[in-house]
DRENTIBA-345826 format. One line per field, with one value per residue: residue number from 0; x, y, z of N, C-alpha, C, O in turn; residue in three letters. Coordinates in nm, 3 decimals. Layout:
! residues N
torse: (NUM  ...)
nxx: (X  ...)
nyy: (Y  ...)
nzz: (Z  ...)
caxx: (X  ...)
cayy: (Y  ...)
cazz: (Z  ...)
cxx: (X  ...)
cyy: (Y  ...)
czz: (Z  ...)
oxx: (X  ...)
oyy: (Y  ...)
ozz: (Z  ...)
nukol: (ala  ...)
END
This chain:
! residues 80
torse: (0  1  2  3  4  5  6  7  8  9  10  11  12  13  14  15  16  17  18  19  20  21  22  23  24  25  26  27  28  29  30  31  32  33  34  35  36  37  38  39  40  41  42  43  44  45  46  47  48  49  50  51  52  53  54  55  56  57  58  59  60  61  62  63  64  65  66  67  68  69  70  71  72  73  74  75  76  77  78  79)
nxx: (5.247  5.284  5.362  5.617  5.753  5.739  5.894  6.136  6.191  6.211  6.438  6.638  6.622  6.695  6.959  7.084  7.031  7.196  7.481  7.722  7.610  7.481  7.699  7.814  7.604  7.596  7.850  7.820  7.613  7.730  7.962  7.836  7.739  7.501  7.456  7.568  7.564  7.662  7.675  7.778  7.833  7.676  7.738  7.793  7.544  7.397  7.509  7.436  7.156  7.134  7.204  6.990  6.794  6.854  6.774  6.500  6.443  6.470  6.243  6.205  6.221  6.044  6.034  6.280  6.368  6.362  6.570  6.779  6.628  6.499  6.718  6.816  6.601  6.625  6.861  6.774  6.642  6.592  6.814  6.738)
nyy: (-3.342  -3.076  -2.954  -3.072  -2.964  -2.692  -2.690  -2.764  -2.544  -2.345  -2.436  -2.406  -2.123  -2.040  -2.130  -1.981  -1.715  -1.583  -1.362  -1.487  -1.705  -1.580  -1.486  -1.731  -1.834  -1.641  -1.690  -1.959  -1.937  -1.767  -1.913  -2.133  -2.036  -1.902  -1.634  -1.605  -1.566  -1.724  -2.010  -2.323  -2.607  -2.927  -3.004  -2.760  -2.642  -2.822  -2.783  -2.516  -2.551  -2.697  -2.504  -2.331  -2.495  -2.479  -2.216  -2.250  -2.419  -2.241  -2.108  -1.881  -1.858  -1.795  -1.770  -1.835  -1.604  -1.404  -1.430  -1.259  -1.059  -1.205  -1.303  -1.066  -1.001  -1.208  -1.135  -0.924  -1.028  -1.053  -1.159  -1.435)
nzz: (-2.596  -2.681  -2.445  -2.400  -2.619  -2.555  -2.320  -2.434  -2.601  -2.406  -2.268  -2.465  -2.495  -2.240  -2.229  -2.440  -2.379  -2.208  -2.171  -2.254  -2.385  -2.594  -2.737  -2.814  -2.971  -3.176  -3.285  -3.367  -3.560  -3.748  -3.823  -3.931  -4.163  -4.190  -4.249  -4.495  -4.846  -5.041  -5.026  -5.137  -5.148  -5.071  -4.815  -4.681  -4.697  -4.543  -4.289  -4.249  -4.244  -4.009  -3.823  -3.859  -3.757  -3.485  -3.441  -3.488  -3.277  -3.072  -3.094  -3.247  -3.519  -3.794  -4.071  -4.317  -4.449  -4.261  -4.079  -3.975  -3.847  -3.649  -3.499  -3.401  -3.232  -3.045  -2.917  -2.774  -2.565  -2.217  -1.962  -1.760)
caxx: (5.354  5.309  5.438  5.754  5.809  5.755  6.012  6.255  6.212  6.260  6.576  6.722  6.624  6.773  7.099  7.139  6.991  7.302  7.576  7.812  7.526  7.461  7.829  7.826  7.504  7.648  7.960  7.767  7.536  7.825  8.045  7.751  7.708  7.363  7.452  7.637  7.479  7.733  7.696  7.781  7.831  7.570  7.783  7.774  7.399  7.353  7.551  7.348  7.025  7.138  7.200  6.851  6.717  6.874  6.684  6.365  6.430  6.458  6.107  6.209  6.237  5.918  6.068  6.424  6.392  6.366  6.667  6.845  6.532  6.479  6.840  6.816  6.504  6.685  6.961  6.707  6.584  6.656  6.860  6.651)
cayy: (-3.312  -2.931  -2.919  -3.111  -2.865  -2.568  -2.710  -2.764  -2.404  -2.272  -2.480  -2.337  -1.984  -2.024  -2.152  -1.877  -1.579  -1.519  -1.289  -1.582  -1.785  -1.500  -1.489  -1.864  -1.841  -1.559  -1.761  -2.079  -1.897  -1.712  -2.021  -2.222  -1.973  -1.854  -1.501  -1.609  -1.583  -1.801  -2.149  -2.398  -2.752  -2.985  -3.003  -2.624  -2.623  -2.906  -2.714  -2.399  -2.600  -2.735  -2.377  -2.286  -2.580  -2.419  -2.100  -2.298  -2.471  -2.125  -2.056  -1.744  -1.858  -1.819  -1.788  -1.816  -1.468  -1.313  -1.478  -1.150  -0.994  -1.294  -1.305  -0.938  -1.017  -1.297  -1.063  -0.828  -1.098  -1.030  -1.280  -1.475)
cazz: (-2.690  -2.681  -2.323  -2.422  -2.712  -2.478  -2.234  -2.522  -2.641  -2.289  -2.241  -2.562  -2.464  -2.117  -2.266  -2.526  -2.338  -2.131  -2.254  -2.318  -2.473  -2.716  -2.808  -2.873  -3.075  -3.288  -3.346  -3.436  -3.679  -3.845  -3.876  -4.007  -4.291  -4.192  -4.307  -4.622  -4.963  -5.141  -4.990  -5.260  -5.138  -4.992  -4.677  -4.632  -4.682  -4.432  -4.165  -4.237  -4.203  -3.867  -3.746  -3.866  -3.662  -3.352  -3.432  -3.473  -3.141  -2.985  -3.109  -3.303  -3.664  -3.864  -4.211  -4.341  -4.494  -4.148  -3.981  -3.909  -3.758  -3.533  -3.421  -3.327  -3.122  -2.948  -2.843  -2.688  -2.449  -2.088  -1.894  -1.647)
cxx: (5.388  5.390  5.586  5.824  5.833  5.875  6.141  6.291  6.270  6.403  6.672  6.735  6.707  6.923  7.156  7.105  7.095  7.397  7.671  7.734  7.500  7.587  7.842  7.726  7.547  7.758  7.911  7.695  7.628  7.907  7.964  7.707  7.569  7.353  7.523  7.536  7.539  7.766  7.683  7.761  7.713  7.607  7.761  7.625  7.345  7.389  7.463  7.208  7.022  7.135  7.058  6.762  6.734  6.780  6.540  6.341  6.420  6.319  6.102  6.218  6.103  5.946  6.217  6.459  6.410  6.471  6.728  6.753  6.512  6.603  6.850  6.719  6.560  6.781  6.901  6.643  6.663  6.702  6.768  6.729)
cyy: (-3.162  -2.892  -2.955  -3.010  -2.732  -2.577  -2.704  -2.621  -2.326  -2.311  -2.412  -2.190  -1.956  -2.034  -2.032  -1.735  -1.510  -1.450  -1.386  -1.671  -1.710  -1.496  -1.621  -1.878  -1.760  -1.632  -1.882  -2.040  -1.843  -1.823  -2.120  -2.163  -1.920  -1.716  -1.492  -1.630  -1.680  -1.945  -2.232  -2.549  -2.802  -2.988  -2.866  -2.597  -2.702  -2.839  -2.590  -2.444  -2.642  -2.609  -2.321  -2.364  -2.526  -2.300  -2.144  -2.352  -2.358  -2.063  -1.919  -1.743  -1.893  -1.848  -1.764  -1.671  -1.370  -1.352  -1.362  -1.080  -1.075  -1.301  -1.177  -0.942  -1.103  -1.222  -0.958  -0.894  -1.065  -1.164  -1.309  -1.489)
czz: (-2.689  -2.558  -2.340  -2.514  -2.639  -2.387  -2.314  -2.564  -2.522  -2.253  -2.336  -2.528  -2.339  -2.150  -2.343  -2.486  -2.254  -2.225  -2.329  -2.415  -2.604  -2.801  -2.882  -2.988  -3.197  -3.362  -3.427  -3.565  -3.788  -3.907  -3.961  -4.142  -4.303  -4.262  -4.441  -4.736  -5.065  -5.100  -5.117  -5.243  -5.053  -4.843  -4.611  -4.605  -4.565  -4.298  -4.144  -4.189  -4.058  -3.781  -3.747  -3.771  -3.519  -3.335  -3.418  -3.333  -3.037  -2.996  -3.175  -3.455  -3.730  -4.009  -4.228  -4.382  -4.378  -4.042  -3.905  -3.810  -3.632  -3.444  -3.339  -3.210  -3.012  -2.858  -2.751  -2.566  -2.322  -2.028  -1.777  -1.519)
oxx: (5.505  5.477  5.672  5.939  5.936  5.951  6.241  6.408  6.366  6.481  6.777  6.845  6.782  7.003  7.266  7.148  7.084  7.395  7.697  7.788  7.498  7.580  7.878  7.763  7.534  7.760  7.954  7.714  7.608  7.922  8.019  7.646  7.521  7.253  7.537  7.438  7.474  7.872  7.590  7.682  7.656  7.520  7.717  7.588  7.257  7.308  7.421  7.150  6.920  7.069  7.012  6.668  6.639  6.716  6.464  6.233  6.367  6.282  6.004  6.222  6.057  5.888  6.274  6.568  6.466  6.459  6.729  6.796  6.508  6.589  6.889  6.750  6.542  6.783  6.968  6.597  6.785  6.637  6.726  6.672)
oyy: (-3.125  -2.806  -2.877  -2.974  -2.668  -2.481  -2.648  -2.583  -2.250  -2.226  -2.364  -2.135  -1.858  -1.953  -1.988  -1.641  -1.390  -1.474  -1.371  -1.709  -1.770  -1.502  -1.624  -1.928  -1.807  -1.635  -1.904  -2.104  -1.871  -1.829  -2.182  -2.231  -1.895  -1.687  -1.383  -1.703  -1.714  -1.996  -2.214  -2.611  -2.726  -2.977  -2.859  -2.537  -2.654  -2.839  -2.563  -2.379  -2.626  -2.607  -2.268  -2.310  -2.528  -2.284  -2.082  -2.334  -2.377  -1.977  -1.847  -1.636  -2.007  -1.941  -1.679  -1.622  -1.262  -1.311  -1.364  -1.046  -1.021  -1.306  -1.179  -0.893  -1.070  -1.243  -0.909  -0.825  -1.052  -1.267  -1.218  -1.522)
ozz: (-2.695  -2.567  -2.298  -2.491  -2.659  -2.377  -2.270  -2.563  -2.537  -2.211  -2.293  -2.532  -2.335  -2.102  -2.312  -2.553  -2.230  -2.346  -2.448  -2.519  -2.712  -2.924  -2.999  -3.094  -3.310  -3.485  -3.540  -3.668  -3.906  -4.029  -4.052  -4.224  -4.414  -4.327  -4.497  -4.722  -5.164  -5.135  -5.195  -5.315  -4.974  -4.756  -4.496  -4.504  -4.494  -4.206  -4.032  -4.102  -3.991  -3.677  -3.646  -3.713  -3.441  -3.232  -3.343  -3.276  -2.928  -2.916  -3.159  -3.514  -3.723  -4.066  -4.159  -4.352  -4.396  -3.926  -3.781  -3.700  -3.522  -3.321  -3.222  -3.101  -2.894  -2.736  -2.661  -2.475  -2.324  -2.044  -1.705  -1.416)
nukol: (unk  unk  unk  unk  unk  unk  unk  unk  unk  unk  unk  unk  unk  unk  unk  unk  unk  unk  unk  unk  unk  unk  unk  unk  unk  unk  unk  unk  unk  unk  unk  unk  unk  unk  unk  unk  unk  unk  unk  unk  unk  unk  unk  unk  unk  unk  unk  unk  unk  unk  unk  unk  unk  unk  unk  unk  unk  unk  unk  unk  unk  unk  unk  unk  unk  unk  unk  unk  unk  unk  unk  unk  unk  unk  unk  unk  unk  unk  unk  unk)
END
């Protein structure tokens, strides 16, 4: 099971570590409201939670409070 998770994390990192992948990730996180403090509806919260799942799948999200720090780390990754 751990190997499958590692492969899944690496696939996400490969996808989003390119310049265009980073642009798409930034767009997705922004549009999903990850950086908004005023989400109100259950639909908005569900979309935000899905975006957080992407960050977890990237293996960089330890706590919701550190999202910005982890996103910055992601952008520092070198393209493979």
